[in-house]
N, CA, C and O of each residue as an XYZ file, in Angstrom:
428
protein
N      -6.317     -4.223    -58.809
C      -6.698     -5.424    -58.500
C      -7.885     -5.747    -57.533
O      -7.646     -5.450    -56.363
N      -8.917     -6.204    -57.738
C     -10.001     -6.429    -56.997
C      -9.815     -7.958    -56.248
O      -9.168     -8.888    -56.730
N     -10.464     -7.973    -55.095
C     -10.273     -9.176    -54.501
C     -11.654     -9.656    -53.891
O     -12.246     -8.856    -53.166
N     -12.135    -10.726    -54.096
C     -13.100    -11.278    -53.562
C     -12.840    -12.409    -52.487
O     -11.848    -13.131    -52.586
N     -13.746    -12.547    -51.467
C     -13.478    -13.571    -50.361
C     -15.043    -14.277    -50.428
O     -16.173    -13.791    -50.449
N     -14.566    -15.539    -50.450
C     -16.266    -16.244    -50.385
C     -15.646    -17.703    -49.242
O     -14.535    -18.123    -48.920
N     -16.966    -18.059    -48.954
C     -16.902    -19.174    -48.136
C     -17.849    -20.260    -48.483
O     -18.966    -19.926    -48.881
N     -17.546    -21.536    -48.384
C     -18.429    -22.490    -48.598
C     -18.375    -23.794    -47.480
O     -17.377    -23.914    -46.770
N     -19.339    -24.612    -47.389
C     -19.084    -25.716    -46.443
C     -19.393    -26.973    -47.091
O     -20.496    -27.241    -47.569
N     -18.313    -27.789    -47.091
C     -18.308    -29.025    -47.766
C     -19.251    -30.024    -47.025
O     -19.731    -29.829    -45.908
N     -19.471    -31.274    -47.916
C     -20.412    -31.983    -47.154
C     -19.590    -32.672    -45.624
O     -18.385    -32.594    -45.383
N     -20.450    -33.206    -44.915
C     -19.942    -34.010    -43.596
C     -19.585    -35.372    -44.200
O     -20.326    -36.340    -44.026
N     -18.438    -35.449    -44.917
C     -17.791    -37.065    -45.231
C     -16.455    -36.744    -45.370
O     -16.070    -35.921    -46.200
N     -15.650    -37.391    -44.543
C     -14.590    -37.033    -44.684
C     -13.820    -37.764    -46.022
O     -12.988    -37.139    -46.680
N     -14.221    -39.222    -46.347
C     -13.676    -39.758    -47.784
C     -14.129    -38.458    -48.899
O     -13.221    -38.184    -49.684
N     -15.193    -37.773    -49.034
C     -15.484    -36.936    -49.749
C     -14.820    -35.891    -49.779
O     -14.651    -35.405    -50.897
N     -14.309    -35.287    -48.772
C     -13.732    -34.290    -48.231
C     -12.189    -34.351    -48.937
O     -11.605    -33.349    -49.350
N     -11.701    -35.605    -48.984
C     -10.388    -36.147    -49.265
C     -10.231    -35.849    -50.763
O      -9.243    -35.257    -51.199
N     -11.401    -36.347    -51.656
C     -11.190    -36.353    -52.760
C     -11.667    -34.867    -53.328
O     -11.363    -34.735    -54.514
N     -12.281    -33.825    -52.810
C     -12.131    -32.725    -53.190
C     -10.965    -32.211    -52.986
O     -10.514    -31.415    -53.810
N     -10.358    -32.506    -52.029
C      -8.626    -31.409    -51.814
C      -8.075    -32.394    -52.880
O      -7.586    -31.731    -53.795
N      -7.985    -33.550    -53.075
C      -7.355    -34.223    -54.318
C      -7.496    -33.804    -55.552
O      -6.551    -33.735    -56.338
N      -8.705    -33.482    -55.837
C      -9.236    -32.695    -56.941
C      -8.392    -31.445    -57.347
O      -7.949    -31.186    -58.465
N      -8.290    -30.854    -56.395
C      -7.700    -29.502    -56.267
C      -6.279    -29.502    -56.425
O      -5.685    -28.520    -56.870
N      -5.837    -30.317    -56.160
C      -4.438    -30.698    -56.522
C      -3.737    -30.904    -58.012
O      -2.593    -30.852    -58.464
N      -5.108    -31.176    -58.534
C      -4.964    -31.349    -59.968
C      -6.053    -30.538    -60.847
O      -6.755    -31.099    -61.689
N      -6.112    -29.239    -60.574
C      -7.364    -28.805    -61.302
C      -6.751    -28.932    -63.045
O      -5.585    -29.019    -63.431
N      -7.979    -28.901    -63.815
C      -7.816    -29.365    -65.290
C      -7.399    -27.814    -65.775
O      -7.807    -26.709    -65.416
N      -6.555    -28.172    -66.603
C      -5.733    -26.983    -67.280
C      -6.856    -26.092    -67.738
O      -6.846    -24.923    -67.351
N      -7.806    -26.511    -68.505
C      -8.831    -25.727    -69.094
C      -9.671    -24.713    -68.178
O     -10.155    -23.647    -68.560
N      -9.736    -25.202    -67.030
C     -10.600    -24.364    -65.821
C      -9.528    -23.225    -65.187
O      -9.889    -22.118    -64.790
N      -8.264    -23.671    -65.173
C      -7.260    -22.381    -64.867
C      -7.125    -21.298    -66.021
O      -6.969    -20.102    -65.776
N      -7.215    -21.924    -67.540
C      -7.075    -20.954    -68.349
C      -8.452    -20.165    -68.405
O      -8.426    -18.955    -68.630
N      -9.411    -20.695    -68.246
C     -10.785    -19.977    -68.306
C     -10.825    -19.111    -67.181
O     -11.478    -18.085    -67.374
N     -10.393    -19.217    -66.241
C     -10.232    -18.149    -65.057
C      -9.250    -17.035    -65.682
O      -9.702    -15.901    -65.845
N      -8.104    -17.287    -65.986
C      -7.589    -16.172    -66.821
C      -8.101    -15.667    -67.810
O      -7.794    -14.475    -67.856
N      -8.731    -15.969    -68.632
C      -9.647    -15.383    -69.580
C     -10.631    -14.538    -69.319
O     -10.989    -13.632    -70.072
N     -11.106    -14.805    -68.238
C     -12.116    -13.996    -67.590
C     -11.658    -12.502    -66.814
O     -12.273    -11.443    -66.688
N     -10.587    -12.843    -66.462
C      -9.894    -11.922    -65.487
C      -9.391    -12.207    -64.241
O      -8.899    -11.257    -63.632
N      -9.396    -13.349    -63.685
C      -8.942    -14.010    -62.483
C      -7.825    -14.455    -62.542
O      -7.531    -15.473    -63.170
N      -6.983    -13.706    -61.851
C      -5.443    -13.579    -62.037
C      -4.981    -14.457    -61.085
O      -3.834    -14.825    -61.337
N      -5.603    -15.078    -59.766
C      -5.174    -15.948    -58.959
C      -6.196    -16.221    -58.090
O      -7.043    -15.403    -57.731
N      -6.088    -17.860    -57.601
C      -7.520    -18.106    -56.965
C      -6.791    -18.977    -55.829
O      -5.874    -19.693    -56.232
N      -7.024    -18.996    -54.760
C      -6.708    -19.582    -53.673
C      -7.834    -20.343    -52.837
O      -8.917    -19.783    -52.665
N      -7.621    -21.462    -52.377
C      -8.862    -22.004    -51.244
C      -8.030    -22.794    -50.144
O      -7.125    -23.613    -50.306
N      -8.554    -22.351    -49.080
C      -8.138    -22.801    -47.701
C      -9.173    -23.937    -46.908
O     -10.392    -24.027    -47.046
N      -8.601    -24.468    -46.352
C      -9.639    -25.277    -45.822
C      -9.543    -25.383    -44.180
O      -8.394    -25.332    -43.739
N     -10.485    -25.507    -43.334
C     -10.530    -25.747    -41.936
C     -11.635    -26.591    -41.817
O     -12.733    -26.035    -41.826
N     -11.587    -28.181    -41.675
C     -12.292    -28.748    -41.327
C     -13.373    -28.930    -42.649
O     -13.009    -29.264    -43.777
N     -14.656    -28.660    -42.282
C     -15.450    -28.756    -43.363
C     -15.643    -27.238    -44.214
O     -16.306    -27.189    -45.251
N     -15.087    -26.236    -43.725
C     -15.167    -24.936    -44.119
C     -14.260    -24.837    -45.055
O     -13.227    -25.489    -44.903
N     -14.414    -24.036    -46.197
C     -13.831    -23.573    -47.131
C     -13.891    -21.902    -47.164
O     -14.869    -21.190    -46.936
N     -12.426    -21.479    -47.549
C     -12.217    -20.033    -47.639
C     -11.734    -19.908    -48.947
O     -10.741    -20.579    -49.229
N     -12.274    -19.125    -49.880
C     -11.397    -18.755    -51.288
C     -11.057    -17.104    -51.452
O     -11.665    -16.053    -51.250
N     -10.089    -17.395    -51.803
C      -9.468    -15.498    -52.013
C      -9.537    -15.637    -53.607
O      -9.080    -16.674    -54.087
N     -10.168    -14.503    -54.610
C      -9.780    -14.587    -56.014
C      -9.374    -13.122    -56.012
O     -10.131    -12.253    -55.580
N      -8.216    -12.874    -56.481
C      -7.668    -11.622    -57.119
C      -8.222    -11.511    -58.588
O      -8.409    -12.571    -59.186
N      -8.481    -10.411    -59.177
C      -8.829    -10.173    -60.466
C      -8.153     -8.943    -61.175
O      -7.252     -8.282    -60.659
N      -8.649     -8.731    -62.317
C      -7.931     -7.357    -62.809
C      -9.187     -6.378    -62.193
O     -10.089     -6.687    -61.415
N      -8.909     -5.176    -62.800
C      -9.568     -4.122    -61.984
C     -10.822     -4.158    -62.600
O     -11.844     -4.035    -61.924
N     -10.863     -4.363    -64.189
C     -12.138     -4.453    -64.848
C     -12.879     -5.612    -64.583
O     -13.866     -5.812    -65.291
N     -12.577     -6.477    -63.632
C     -13.678     -7.462    -63.549
C     -14.988     -7.349    -62.721
O     -15.018     -7.058    -61.525
N     -16.167     -7.639    -63.572
C     -17.342     -7.502    -63.124
C     -17.930     -8.784    -62.792
O     -18.283     -9.540    -63.697
N     -18.109     -9.195    -61.154
C     -18.546    -10.493    -60.640
C     -19.696    -11.196    -61.413
O     -19.623    -12.379    -61.746
N     -20.584    -10.534    -61.635
C     -21.767    -11.268    -62.108
C     -21.159    -11.397    -63.722
O     -20.953    -12.495    -64.239
N     -20.976    -10.432    -64.240
C     -20.854    -10.754    -65.923
C     -19.719    -11.535    -66.106
O     -19.750    -12.318    -67.055
N     -18.669    -11.497    -65.371
C     -17.476    -12.338    -65.732
C     -17.610    -14.040    -65.434
O     -17.212    -15.016    -66.070
N     -18.329    -13.902    -64.220
C     -18.630    -15.328    -63.643
C     -19.499    -16.215    -64.555
O     -19.344    -17.422    -64.743
N     -20.563    -15.310    -65.161
C     -21.655    -16.161    -65.989
C     -20.844    -16.179    -67.438
O     -21.224    -17.041    -68.230
N     -19.850    -15.381    -67.823
C     -18.765    -15.919    -68.906
C     -18.383    -17.026    -68.500
O     -18.812    -18.069    -68.994
N     -17.315    -16.985    -67.312
C     -16.755    -18.300    -67.001
C     -17.466    -19.650    -67.213
O     -17.030    -20.660    -67.766
N     -18.642    -19.430    -66.652
C     -19.794    -20.546    -66.680
C     -19.811    -21.129    -68.154
O     -19.935    -22.350    -68.247
N     -19.709    -20.450    -69.210
C     -19.781    -20.961    -70.560
C     -18.729    -21.286    -71.273
O     -18.862    -21.498    -72.478
N     -17.328    -21.393    -70.563
C     -15.842    -21.840    -71.139
C     -16.126    -23.127    -71.171
O     -17.121    -23.728    -70.768
N     -14.870    -23.610    -71.844
C     -14.775    -25.256    -72.039
C     -14.446    -25.818    -70.571
O     -13.710    -25.194    -69.807
N     -15.182    -27.322    -70.154
C     -15.112    -27.809    -69.417
C     -15.803    -27.359    -67.969
O     -16.162    -28.174    -67.119
N     -15.925    -25.923    -67.843
C     -16.335    -25.432    -66.932
C     -17.567    -26.062    -66.075
O     -17.391    -26.439    -64.916
N     -18.715    -26.141    -66.669
C     -20.031    -27.058    -66.569
C     -19.744    -28.278    -65.899
O     -20.196    -28.758    -64.859
N     -18.848    -28.701    -66.763
C     -18.201    -30.449    -66.237
C     -17.667    -30.315    -64.892
O     -18.113    -30.933    -63.926
N     -16.483    -29.306    -64.846
C     -15.820    -29.134    -63.282
C     -16.754    -28.994    -62.273
O     -16.575    -29.543    -61.185
N     -17.846    -28.240    -62.537
C     -18.834    -27.348    -61.696
C     -19.503    -28.777    -61.327
O     -19.649    -29.110    -60.151
N     -19.874    -29.543    -62.339
C     -21.042    -30.629    -61.749
C     -19.938    -31.594    -61.048
O     -20.423    -32.244    -60.123
N     -18.845    -31.780    -61.239
C     -18.175    -32.842    -60.336
C     -17.834    -32.577    -59.160
O     -17.943    -33.465    -58.314
N     -17.311    -31.232    -58.784
C     -17.050    -30.634    -57.237
C     -18.242    -30.399    -56.858
O     -18.389    -30.058    -55.685
N     -19.291    -30.498    -57.629
C     -20.395    -30.286    -56.654
C     -21.185    -31.393    -55.841
O     -22.120    -31.131    -55.085
N     -20.701    -32.642    -56.086
C     -20.897    -33.866    -55.115
C     -20.156    -33.374    -53.746
O     -20.762    -33.451    -52.677
N     -18.950    -32.915    -53.808
C     -18.433    -32.665    -52.555
C     -18.707    -31.175    -51.682
O     -18.291    -30.821    -50.579
N     -19.369    -30.654    -52.432
C     -20.159    -29.382    -51.957
C     -21.229    -29.225    -51.300
O     -21.528    -28.307    -50.535
N     -22.039    -30.481    -51.717
C     -23.239    -30.701    -51.045
C     -24.067    -29.744    -51.941
O     -24.472    -28.726    -51.379
N     -24.318    -29.880    -52.992
C     -25.193    -28.944    -53.836
C     -25.642    -29.651    -55.163
O     -25.227    -30.775    -55.442
N     -26.504    -28.955    -55.972
C     -27.069    -29.516    -57.170
C     -25.480    -29.603    -58.324
O     -24.448    -28.933    -58.279
N     -25.743    -30.302    -58.912
C     -24.590    -30.666    -59.956
C     -24.352    -29.200    -60.995
O     -23.291    -28.806    -61.478
N     -25.857    -28.537    -61.135
C     -26.111    -27.529    -62.079
C     -26.135    -26.055    -61.235
O     -26.437    -25.028    -61.842
N     -25.857    -26.032    -60.052
C     -25.796    -24.824    -59.442
C     -24.471    -23.739    -59.775
O     -23.280    -23.989    -59.959
N     -25.146    -22.565    -59.767
C     -24.321    -21.862    -60.194
C     -23.150    -21.628    -59.252
O     -23.229    -22.276    -58.209
N     -21.917    -20.728    -59.404
C     -20.891    -20.574    -58.327
C     -21.682    -19.485    -57.241
O     -21.381    -19.539    -56.049
N     -22.405    -18.788    -57.584
C     -22.766    -17.677    -56.690
C     -24.175    -18.373    -55.688
O     -24.652    -17.889    -54.661
N     -24.574    -19.597    -56.384
C     -25.297    -20.495    -55.319
C     -24.697    -21.184    -54.314
O     -25.293    -21.437    -53.267
N     -23.414    -21.561    -54.558
C     -22.578    -22.430    -53.616
C     -21.541    -21.561    -52.849
O     -21.424    -21.949    -51.687
N     -20.760    -20.505    -53.159
C     -19.836    -19.882    -52.861
C     -20.530    -18.547    -52.115
O     -21.023    -17.749    -52.912
N     -20.617    -18.255    -50.939
C     -21.183    -17.009    -50.279
C     -19.898    -16.191    -50.159
O     -18.788    -16.584    -49.800
N     -20.356    -14.742    -50.606
C     -19.556    -13.974    -50.257
C     -19.375    -13.245    -49.132
O     -20.271    -12.998    -48.325
N     -17.890    -12.776    -49.021
C     -18.050    -12.576    -47.334
C     -17.608    -10.882    -47.484
O     -17.081    -10.345    -48.458
N     -17.977    -10.317    -46.299
C     -17.885     -8.944    -46.397
C     -16.468     -8.275    -45.564
O     -16.320     -8.362    -44.345
N     -15.746     -7.780    -46.251
C     -14.432     -7.236    -45.435
C     -14.884     -6.299    -44.244
O     -15.648     -5.338    -44.349
N     -14.203     -6.807    -42.967
C     -14.464     -5.976    -41.836
C     -13.216     -5.113    -41.425
O     -13.261     -4.015    -40.872
N     -12.018     -5.861    -41.825
C     -10.838     -5.028    -41.749
C      -9.734     -5.366    -42.629
O      -8.702     -4.695    -42.611
């Protein structure tokens, strides 16, 4: 298993943050299916104020650039990314790696 940890800062708007949290209580089934197709076994997002922290566990053969690019082509993925981008304060067509910043493991 490989693990990736990333961070993102949400917009400074409590109403939009609440909508972002609500959206993630009801992630579209196609999004979860797409994650599994490319080798993401589990994804968790934690929030502290505007700061998000994502943990992504993948299969051993997961190649971040290749498989995230593939994920972007799967059904409804672009639509989901465009929808959540309004809460993330980025362009609707921004790639995941343009929004989420990879964290370095130090311990």
